[in-house]
VOGU-3710 file (C-alpha; in Angstrom, 3 decimals, decimal comma):
1> mktkkselkq> 109,852/113,137/120,585  107,518/110,397/119,078  103,673/111,331/119,034  101,924/107,940/119,863  99,209/106,582/117,227  96,640/106,068/120,531  97,349/110,045/121,178  96,450/111,616/117,855  92,972/112,257/116,215  92,251/110,794/113,503
11> perlqsldvl> 92,243/112,948/110,440  88,910/114,196/108,568  87,884/111,915/105,307  86,237/113,403/102,553  83,709/111,288/101,063  83,592/113,038/97,860  87,065/111,856/97,733  86,483/108,496/97,911  83,557/108,426/95,543  85,642/110,146/92,854
21> rgfdmlwivg> 87,958/107,632/92,986  86,141/104,797/92,598  84,574/106,392/89,197  87,597/106,635/87,920  89,349/103,245/88,987  85,276/101,546/87,250  87,253/102,724/84,167  90,140/100,843/84,960  88,720/97,694/85,340  86,240/97,118/83,033
31> ggslivalak> 84,238/100,212/82,426  85,525/101,723/79,081  85,438/97,818/77,599  81,561/97,304/78,410  81,328/100,675/76,221  83,498/99,399/73,660  81,730/95,891/73,933  77,456/97,391/73,854  78,674/100,061/71,353  80,391/96,709/69,152
41> atswgwlkvi> 76,364/94,734/70,339  74,075/97,738/69,266  75,397/100,125/66,878  73,674/102,671/68,311  75,681/106,129/67,179  75,806/107,600/70,240  77,364/104,857/72,352  80,031/104,630/69,231  80,937/108,164/70,068  81,095/108,050/73,789
51> adqmehvrwe> 83,108/103,782/73,198  85,638/106,733/70,578  86,190/108,387/73,915  87,404/104,645/75,475  90,682/104,968/73,539  94,144/106,844/74,008  95,245/108,990/71,281  97,824/107,649/68,834  99,907/111,393/70,090  98,941/114,485/69,748
61> gfhfedlifp> 95,297/115,365/71,444  92,766/114,388/74,145  90,293/111,782/75,086  88,590/110,726/78,031  90,600/107,055/78,145  93,665/109,919/78,397  92,463/111,476/81,804  92,285/108,298/84,042  94,934/107,746/85,321  95,967/111,806/85,432
71> mfmfisgvai> 92,865/112,348/87,432  94,285/109,420/90,121  97,136/110,695/90,136  95,086/114,357/90,916  93,287/112,505/93,496  96,101/111,250/95,788  97,766/114,846/96,174  93,626/115,881/97,273  95,009/113,321/99,733  97,961/115,538/101,180
81> pyavtakael> 96,225/118,024/103,148  93,646/114,839/104,952  97,028/112,281/105,503  100,238/114,373/105,864  99,242/118,254/106,857  96,252/117,336/109,416  99,119/114,865/111,457  101,494/117,148/111,616  99,568/120,060/112,632  98,708/117,470/115,554
91> gvnrkllfkk> 102,864/117,577/116,168  103,674/114,548/114,360  107,607/114,760/113,658  107,881/115,983/110,761  111,006/112,919/109,799  108,685/110,293/111,086  106,216/111,955/108,467  108,562/111,942/105,944  109,692/108,362/106,422  106,243/107,546/105,677
101> ilkrgillvi> 105,690/109,408/102,625  109,082/107,827/101,698  108,552/104,802/102,348  104,772/104,784/100,632  106,558/106,070/97,064  109,191/103,063/97,034  107,052/100,605/97,946  104,870/101,300/94,739  107,819/101,972/92,139  108,386/98,159/93,822
111> lgiiyngnlr> 104,447/96,971/93,405  104,543/99,169/89,775  107,488/96,344/88,316  105,875/93,696/90,145  103,044/94,969/87,958  104,447/94,936/84,631  105,167/91,026/85,293  108,701/90,907/85,274  108,361/88,422/87,799  106,374/85,959/85,490
121> rdfdgfsdmr> 109,284/86,257/83,153  112,216/84,621/82,349  115,168/86,765/83,765  118,158/87,818/81,366  118,972/90,794/82,850  118,030/94,283/83,917  117,469/95,103/80,089  114,744/92,809/79,337  112,938/94,224/82,595  110,563/97,047/82,360
131> iasvlgqigl> 111,047/99,817/85,374  109,128/102,038/84,862  104,943/101,811/85,361  101,730/103,591/85,995  102,138/102,833/89,957  105,594/104,070/90,140  104,788/107,400/88,885  102,032/107,525/91,271  104,600/106,565/93,458  107,004/109,185/92,901
141> gylfaativl> 104,627/111,971/91,890  103,196/111,520/95,471  106,495/111,447/97,399  107,609/114,840/95,845  104,143/116,021/95,947  104,188/115,504/99,955  107,558/116,301/100,901  107,013/119,849/98,950  103,624/119,904/101,099  105,314/118,485/103,864
151> ytksfktrvv> 108,162/121,629/104,234  106,297/124,570/102,939  103,700/126,609/105,499  101,885/128,863/102,622  99,311/128,051/99,667  101,768/130,477/97,278  104,806/128,467/98,228  104,033/125,669/96,829  102,406/127,321/93,760  105,620/128,574/93,468
161> wligimsgia> 107,080/125,658/93,057  104,834/124,156/90,933  105,150/127,063/88,438  108,967/126,155/88,873  108,674/122,439/87,742  105,954/123,553/85,118  108,505/126,240/83,666  111,420/123,482/83,840  109,540/121,208/81,485  108,234/123,661/79,080
171> ilqlaipvpg> 111,864/124,315/78,801  113,449/121,166/78,106  110,417/120,046/75,987  110,229/123,265/73,733  113,241/125,414/74,163  116,537/122,550/74,526  117,755/120,764/71,474  117,818/116,874/71,166  121,325/116,649/69,953  121,671/116,770/66,447
181> hgagllldpq> 117,713/116,739/65,408  116,942/120,413/67,165  114,365/121,637/69,941  110,889/121,537/70,298  110,248/117,849/68,449  106,741/117,225/70,351  105,196/115,678/67,201  107,756/113,021/66,447  107,777/110,514/69,179  111,580/109,519/68,417
191> wcmnawldri> 113,079/112,936/68,662  111,289/114,985/71,425  113,274/115,484/74,482  111,253/112,929/76,937  112,132/109,616/74,182  115,332/110,611/74,081  115,995/111,104/77,405  114,512/108,099/77,902  116,954/105,699/75,131  120,259/107,303/76,930
201> lmpgrlhgei> 118,805/106,966/80,999  115,956/105,059/81,170  117,385/101,228/82,754  115,291/98,276/81,007  113,301/98,569/78,289  110,986/100,774/77,428  106,893/100,757/76,532  107,013/102,515/73,264  110,565/101,194/72,811  111,459/104,472/71,398
211> ydpegllciv> 110,030/106,311/74,676  108,080/105,480/77,961  104,768/107,067/78,862  106,164/106,691/82,357  109,533/107,332/81,822  111,791/110,196/83,512  110,514/113,665/82,806  106,959/112,049/82,443  107,713/111,326/85,954  108,758/115,204/86,786
221> saitvtlmga> 106,491/116,405/84,635  103,338/114,671/86,511  104,202/115,644/89,460  103,151/119,108/89,110  99,173/117,305/88,615  100,272/115,630/91,699  100,402/119,372/93,787  97,475/120,203/91,974  95,751/118,241/93,468  97,666/119,095/96,535
231> lagsvlrdgg> 96,413/122,578/95,989  92,869/121,293/95,627  92,643/119,614/98,764  94,048/122,355/100,708  91,229/124,699/99,518  88,905/121,864/100,818  90,237/121,169/103,802  90,969/124,968/105,859  88,429/127,460/106,319  86,025/125,711/108,067
241> paskrkaatl> 83,001/122,966/106,519  82,127/121,912/103,777  80,618/124,826/101,292  79,284/125,865/98,233  82,432/128,678/98,436  84,545/126,183/98,041  83,169/124,222/95,758  82,816/127,015/93,191  86,106/128,291/94,089  87,314/124,097/92,748
251> aiggaalvav> 85,209/124,817/89,766  86,152/128,062/88,931  90,158/127,250/89,420  89,522/124,011/86,858  88,174/125,605/84,684  90,655/128,307/84,536  93,369/125,728/83,930  91,423/123,972/81,366  91,424/127,747/79,838  95,315/128,422/79,564
261> alilspfypi> 95,678/124,467/78,552  93,987/124,975/74,943  95,215/128,570/74,525  98,606/127,359/75,030  97,845/124,080/72,996  98,211/125,368/69,390  102,181/126,101/70,224  102,519/123,731/73,062  100,177/120,737/72,338  98,815/118,997/74,548
271> ikacwtvpfn> 100,226/115,253/74,791  100,166/112,664/77,046  102,417/110,137/76,323  105,254/113,066/77,397  102,704/115,102/80,124  103,298/118,134/78,020  102,461/120,941/80,941  99,172/121,866/78,704  98,196/118,238/78,966  98,843/118,340/82,293
281> mlaagisail> 96,687/121,742/83,360  93,928/120,201/80,930  94,118/116,757/82,898  94,057/118,879/86,502  91,478/121,002/85,548  89,045/118,696/84,420  89,323/116,658/87,318  89,083/119,970/89,862  86,050/120,310/87,373  84,887/116,640/88,748
291> lslfyfsidv> 85,592/116,615/92,467  83,957/120,154/92,344  80,804/118,270/91,408  81,661/115,266/94,226  82,252/116,927/96,517  79,193/119,737/96,232  76,883/116,679/95,951  78,445/114,363/98,335  79,829/116,673/101,546  77,884/120,040/100,731
301> kewtqgilsy> 74,326/119,348/99,885  74,410/115,020/101,429  72,430/113,800/98,253  73,425/110,150/99,501  70,067/109,244/100,490  67,566/106,674/98,511  68,502/105,549/95,353  71,854/107,705/95,910  73,036/105,790/98,889  73,110/103,278/96,586
311> kvlffkvigm> 75,639/105,113/94,161  77,617/106,611/96,375  78,411/102,720/97,785  78,923/101,627/94,848  81,467/103,706/93,666  82,984/104,151/97,665  83,258/100,807/98,176  86,046/100,919/94,965  87,484/104,415/95,743  88,399/102,522/99,094
321> nsitiylghs> 90,384/99,636/97,952  92,125/101,269/94,457  95,148/99,614/94,379  93,673/96,400/95,662  91,237/95,838/92,518  94,004/96,969/90,358  96,694/94,170/91,107  94,023/91,993/91,193  93,042/92,926/87,963  95,876/92,505/86,685
331> iidfdhaskf> 96,791/89,115/89,121  93,395/87,068/88,736  91,181/85,737/86,338  88,019/87,556/87,117  87,078/87,185/82,987  87,046/83,826/83,278  85,101/83,431/86,803  82,582/85,542/84,648  82,955/83,272/81,299  82,217/80,056/83,200
341> flgclsapmg> 78,789/81,455/84,878  77,496/83,560/81,750  79,858/82,330/78,792  76,124/80,851/77,271  75,107/84,136/76,568  77,618/85,780/74,916  77,037/84,517/71,344  73,439/85,430/71,819  73,977/88,923/73,877  77,595/89,644/72,988
351> ewivilgsiv> 80,664/89,890/74,616  79,217/92,786/76,715  78,010/90,480/79,269  80,677/88,664/80,259  82,519/91,671/80,981  79,959/92,923/83,084  80,076/89,920/84,882  83,335/90,535/85,932  82,761/93,938/87,257  80,025/92,316/88,857
361> iewlllyyly> 82,422/89,480/90,676  85,053/92,491/91,205  83,073/94,357/93,045  81,425/91,767/95,268  84,978/90,947/96,297  85,933/94,867/97,018  82,639/94,692/98,635  83,782/91,681/100,893  86,987/93,465/101,483  84,406/96,590/102,360
371> qkkiflrv> 82,260/94,785/104,813  85,276/93,194/106,928  87,235/96,785/106,832  90,125/95,058/104,792  92,099/97,392/103,218  95,335/97,801/101,127  96,853/101,182/101,621  100,411/101,611/101,006
//
C-alpha cells in the first residue's frame, strides 16, 4: 500500500547542512577565481598563499581546491538519513524510496552528460562524447550509498560496507597488477589501475586523455565519501535534539579520519585523480570537521542573529539551489553581464571586480528563486 504524501510528516531539515553546501558551492561559482584575481591585483604574500590553494595539485598531494568536490559528495550523504531513513521510518515503501533514489541517480548522470557540453558539439559518434562527469559521480555515489543505507538497519552494518568497499579499492590500486606493468603504480598517471580500467572499459573520450578523474574506479571509490557522509548524518539525526556531544563526535571522527589518511599516505598516496582511500578519508575527515563547526554554530548555539544572520542567509541561498547554480554557471554567461556594468572598472581596479560582480549577479538570481520558493531538486 502506497502512503500518500499528504499523510507524511515532512522530514526535519538540518539548517547547517544547507549553509555548508552554500559555502562549498561558492568556491565553484567564482569564489576561488576571486581569490586568485585579488592575489594578482594586490601582490599580498598571504593572499598568494591562499590563492595557491585554489588550484588542483597536478597529481599527488592535496590543496583546498581538491576538497570542494568530495565535500559536496559528503554533504549529499549527510542528507540521506534525513531524506531516506526518515521516510522509511514513517512507513514509506522501500521499493518506492529506491525508485526515487534510482531516478535521482540516473537524472544526475544525464545532467552531467549535458553539462559536459555534448549537446553543443556536432555528433560524431559516442567516441567523441565524454560520459563521465562530476554530476554523474555525485548521482551514482548517492545512488549506491543511499541504497546501502535504505536496505541496512544498523550503523555497524553500514560501517562494514564502508570498510569492504575501501578494502576492495585498496587491493585493486595497490595489489592487482596492470598487465605488462605491475601493481601499485599510483604515481604513474598512465599505468595506475584507474587509468588502465578507464581506457579499456570507459565509453567515450576521457577527460585526461589517458585517465578520467571521474572514471569507473573513481566512481566506486567515491561512493565511500558519500557513505561516510551518511554515517555522519546518522550521528546528527539520531539520539535527540542538536547537542554539543554530537558536534564533538563528528569532530573527533573527522580528526581520526584525517590522522589515518596522513599515516597511510607515505605508502598509499593521497591522489584526488585516483580517489585513493587516503584521499577519501582525508577529504571526508575535513568535511566532517567543517560540518561539526557549522552544526555547532548554527544548530546547537543558534548563532544566527544580527550580522551573522546575513552570513547564514548568504550561504543558505546558494546551498538550497546548488544544482541550479552549478548548471547555470556553465550555461549562462554571468561574466558578460558583470562586464556590462563593471567592465570600465576592470582596468584601474583589476579583474577581481568583474568576478565579484558575477558572483553578486548569481546570488541575486538565487535569492529571487529563494524568495519565490523555487528549488531545483533531483
